[in-house]
N, C-alpha and C positions, 0 to 999 in steps of 0.2 A: 236768131242765129241758125235756124234750120234744125232739122231733126237729128238727134244724136243716136245713131244705131249701135255704136260701138263703145263699150266702157273704156277701152284702151287702144291707142295706136302705138306702134313700135317703130321708131326711126332707127334703122340699122347702120352700122359703121360703113362709111363710104371712103372717099378719097382722103388720103393723109398727106396732101400736098398743099402748098399755098394756093390762093384763090386762082392764080393764073392757070393751074392745072385743070381747073374745072371747065375750061373751054373745049376740052376734047369731046368727040362725038359721043353723046349719051347712049346711042344704040349699041356701042361696043359692049355695054354692060348689061344688056337684056338677058334674062335667063333663057338658056336654050331648051331646057326641059324641066318639068316639075313632076316628080314621081311620088306617089303615096306609099309610105312604108307600112309594114304590117303592124307596127307598134301604135299607129295612129299619128305618126309624125309625117312631115313632108320633107323630102330632100330636094333641094334646089341645086341644079347644076349650072354653073356660070362658065363662060369661056375664059381661059387663062389670058388675061390681058395685063394691066398694070397691077402693082401690089395693092389690091383693093379689098380690105376686110369688109365682107358683106355680112349682113345680119342673118337671122335664122328663122326657124320655122317650128311651129308647134301647134298641134291640133288636139282638142279634146273630143272624144267620141261620145261619152256619156258620163254619168256619175261613177261608173265603174272604172273610169280612167285613172282614178286615184290609186288603183292597184297596179298600174303600169310601171315598169321599171324606169330608172334614169336612162336616157338615150343621148348619144352623141349626135348632134345635128351639124353636119359639116358642109362647108363650101371649099373652094380651092384654097382659101386663105384662113378663114376663121373656123374653129370648131367649138361649139357651145354645148354644154350638157344642161338640160332643163327638165324640171319636174313638170309633168303634165297634170294640171289641176282639173278637178271634176267640173263638168258642165259649164265651162267658162270660156276657154280661150281658143282663138284661131289666129295664128300668126301667119301672115302671108307675105311673100317677097314683093317688094316694090322697087321701082327703078327711079333714076333721077339722082341729082347730086346729094340730096339727103335721103338715102335709100330708106324707105319706111316699111314697116311691117305692121299690118293692121290686126288688132285683136278684137274679135267680135264675139257675141254670145254663142256659146257652144250649142250644138244640136245633137240629137241622138243618132242621126245618120249623116254620112259624108256626102256632100255634093261634089259633082265633077268639076264645077267651076270655082276658081279661086279669085276673089275680088282683088283688085289692084288700085291703089291711089298713087299717082305720080306726083311727087313734090320736090321742088328744087329751091334751095335757099336763095338763089338769085331771082326767084319768082315769088314774091310775098303772097300773091293771090293763091298760089298752089299750097302754100303752108297754111293759109287761112282756111282753105277748103278742107284740108286734112284735119286741122284742129277743131273745126266746127262739128266734125263727125265723131268726136271722142270726148270722153270725160277725162282721160289721162293719157298722156303721150310719154313713151319710154324712148329717150333720145340717146342713141349710141354713136352719133356722128362726131368724130374728132379728127384732128385737134380742135377742141372747142373754141380756142381763140379765133379760129377762122370760120367755123361752121355753127357755133352754138347759139350766139345771140339772136339771129333771126328766128330760130325755133322758140326760144323763150318769149320773144316779143309777140309772135303770132299766137302762142298759147294764152298769154295774158290778155291780149286784145279780144280773143274769142272765148274767154271764160273757161279755158281748159287747163288742167293741172299738168305738171311735167316732172318726170324723174330722169336724171342722167347719171352717167358713170364717170364723170369728169374727175381727173386727178390734177388739175391745173389751178393752183391757188389764186393766181391773178384773175382768171375767168370767174371762179366761184365768188371771190370777194367783190369783183366788179359788178356781177349780177345782183348781189345783195344791195350794193350802194345805189345802183340805177333803178332797180325794179321792185324792191321790197314793198315800198308804199303803194305802188301801182297794183301789185299782186294782191295786197291786202284790201285795197278798194274793190277789187273784182271778186274777192273771196277765192282766189286761185292759189294753189300750193306749187311752188317751184322748189324741188328737193334735189340738191346736187350730191355728187360724190357717193352714189348709192351702189357702188360695186366693191371690188377689193379695195380700191380707194373710195371711201375710207370707212366702210361699215365695220370691219373687224376692229379697227382702232377705236372709233367713236363709240360704238356700242360695247366694246370690250371695257372701256373705262366706266361706262354706266353699269355694266354687269358687276365689275369689281366693287364699285360703290355700293351697289345693292346687296352684295354678299358680305360686306364688312359689318361686323357687329360694333358699330361706332361711326365716327365721322372720317371719311377718306379725305385726305388733304393733298396727297401727291402720288403720282404714278409714273413709272418708267416702263415703256414697252420695248420689247426686243423681237424683231421679226427674223425668223429663220426660214429660208427657202430650202426645201429638201428636193433632191433630184436623184435620178437613177444613174446607171452606168453611162448613158448617152449624154448626160449633163443637161444644162439649161439652155434655152433659146427663147428670146422674146421678140415679137414682131416689131419692126422698126417704126410703127405708128407711135408706140410709147416713147421710143428714142427721139422721134421728131418733136413730140410734145415737150420733152425735156430740153432739147436744143433751143426751141423757140422761147421756152420759159426762162431758162438761164440767160439767154441772149438779151432778154428784155426785163431782167429783174429790177432794173431801175424804176420801171413803171409801177411795179408792185410796191416798192418802197414809197413812191410818191402817192399812190392810192391810199396807203395806210396813214401817211402823214396828214393828208387832207381830210380823212375821215374824222379825226379829232375825237376819238372814242375815249371815254374815261377808263383808267386802268382798273382791271378786275382785282379786288383785294386778295392778298396772300394770307391764307389761313395757316397758322402753325409755322413750323420751320420751313424756310425757303428751300426749294429743291435745287440742289447743286448740279450744274451742268457738267457733264463728263468732258474729257479731252477729246479732240478729233479722232484719236484712236485710243480705245480703252479696253480693258480686259474684264469680262463678266465672269466672275468665279462660279456663280450659280449655274451658268450654261457652258462653262469651260470653253469659251470662245472669245476672240477679239470682236469688237463692235465699233461701228462708226455711226454718226448721226444719219438718220433716215431723211432724205431730202424730198420725199413725196409730199402729198397734201395733208397727211395725217395731223401734223402739228397745227396747221392753219384751221382745219376742220374741227378738231377737238377743242381748241381754244374758243372758237366761235360758239360751239355748243355750250361750253361752260359759261360763257358770257350770257347767252340767252337764258339758260336755266337759272343763273343767279339774278339777272335783272327782271325776269318775268315770273319765275316760280319761287324766288327767294331761296334757292338751293345753295348749299355751301360750295363754293367753287373749288375745283381740283386742279392743281398744277400738273403739267404734263410735259414729258420729253420722250421723243421717239428715236429708236436706234435700230440698226440692222446688223445681225451677226455675220461675220465674214470668214470664220474658221481660224486657221493658224496663221503664223507669221508670213508664210509664202503667199497666201491669199491677200494679206494686207499689203505687201509690197506690190503685187500685181495690180491691185485696185488703186494704189497711190499713183502708179504710172498712168493708168487709164484716166484717173481723175485729173491729173495734171495736163495730159493731152486735151481732155475735154474742156477744162476751164480756160485753157489758152486759146483753142480754136474757136470756142463759142463767142469770143469777144469780137470777132471780125466776120464780115459778110462772106468773104471767100472761105474762111474757116468753117462757118456754118454750112456752106454748100458742100464742102468736102465731108463733113460729118454726116450730112444727109445722104450723100452719094455712096459712102463706104461705111455703113454702120458696123458691119462685121469686123472690119479692120480696126477701127478706132475704139470699139467696145471690147476688143479681145475675144470676139466670138459670142458675146452674150446677146447681141441683137443682130437680126438679119432681116432681109426683105421677104424671106420665105416664112419666117416664124417657126414655132416648134413643130416637130413631127408628132404624130399621134402617140407614138411610144413615149416620147419625152413628156407629153402631157399626162399620159397614164401613170408614169412613174414619179410625177412631181406632186408636191403638196406644200403647205405652209403651216407654220406654227407661230403664233404671236403670244409671247409670254409677258404678263404684266406683274410688276413688283410694286405693290402699293403700301403706303404707310398712313397712319392716322391716329386718332385718339378715341379711347373707349368712352362710353357714356359717363358723364360726370367729371371727366378730366379736362381742365382748361387748356386750350391750345395756345394761350398767350404766354404762359410762363413755363411750360413743360415741353419736353421733347416727345416726339411721337412714341406711343407705347403699344401700338398694334401694327402688325405687318401681315400682308396677305399676298398670295401668289395665285394668279388665275391664268388660264390659257384660252385662246381661240384657235382651233385647228380646222383645216379644211383642205379640199383637193387643190389641184393646180389653180394658181391665183387668177391669171388673166382670162382664161378661156372657159373655165369650169366654175370656179367660185364666184366670179363676177356676175354671170347671168343668174346663178342661184340667188345671190344677194339682191340683184335688181328685181327679179320676178317676185320674190317674196316681199320685197318692199312695196311693189305694186299691189299684190294681194292684200297686204296689211293696210295700205291706203284705202282700198275699196271696202274692206270688211271691218276695219276698226276706225271708221270715220269719226265716231263720237269721242275717241281718245286722242285725236290730233289736236294741235294748238287751235284755239278758237280764232276764226277768221283765217285769211290767207296770208301769204308772204313768201319770202325766199328763206329757206331753212336748210340747215345741215340735217343729216340723218338722225343724229342724236336729239336735236331739237324737235324734229317732227315726230319721231317714233319712241320717245323716252317712256311714254305711258301705254304703249301698245303691246301686242304679243309678237312683235317681230323676232325677238331673240328666241322665243319658243318655236316659231316657224323655221328659223334657221337651224335650230337644233334638230328638227325633224327632217331637214333636207340636206344634211351633210356638212354643215358648218357648226362645229361643236363648241359650246362655251362650258368651261368647267373650273372648279376651284381645286388648285393643287395643294395649297396649304394655307393655314391661317393660325396666327399665334399672337399672344400678348407678350410683349417684351418686358 
């Protein structure tokens, strides 16, 4: 397969449009300049063209780089904050439809030349060439339903593992159905949803389980997004992923029906689902079901741990807090607009074209400002219940409750790259603790026995126990 000079390649976010958008001139997206920053990072300046989230850059100077501070690494569209690891990483900007950032072995001195690999998902040979030169590819190109599968396929065919930050259940579950056995045959690891979707939720459930003095049987999580005076704004790439996902949700139902999976056993009392709008007394806030990938990912993790490691499965439900009754009414109107328009082709086109209007200002083509990101954070609170040692779950009600939290900085542009990079570092450093052989895995399935939670705690995503009591 050729010499592998790089432990990791980084595929950065590119166009968030259907495939037809990919026909535009690639040269419009070439970097106009690359400047070295005093911190040891590289800042890439791109011409303002289409709404194009471009990936980022990071370079390690030496083992002393561990002492360097967090840095915001910006383009016109995306801003990522990344921890610089010692003697390890060089992320360089790449061009092409699957904009790639290559991670090579760090050196004690900085060279003036920055290597570039051009890879295009419409050109399988270019993806093969990129995959052959890496042990691990970090794929940030979304929506993944349009751009993800060629990268997965190239990685598997060339014996290269891959981590992505996908939050699209249909893509994640489809990749497991299509490629799990092929990846296992090659000894390759394909690990999805390793950003804000869904490392806080997936590893948060595992952390809650590990902290309980007994058997955890059910967990509810409540996501709270905190913002400053300027409010929240999310780039419309996430909005588009949601539009295409809800518009094609019939395909996900069909995929699940043909998978013919055995039901995971329910241990103890069955977790009751809340109403579409419910009030959480502990958080003093109304909450609605969280429609991201967390439910899908956590359930797949629990299935894997039960079937392969004989762990007791945990029931799970995910919610997001929405504040007071005014916010509930506002979100109800936005949700009704969204669910109506997403059913029709013309409606989806309008949703894509006017994200700010139909999302009531939560999504835009510009994305958040730097100040909005600086003032934003997230808290995910887990309420778990279970049984103390020696208490039967068959005839008794849960007699232990626990509350844990995962806290972190702004979710999409700061917490996501922290989670992804630490997942990559864990993959490289804790290889003996990964599942034996390869396959397509959730973060919880891949990293349940590693030190990923410890690394996240050290890099700004904090896991903690709030309370634990026996009822």
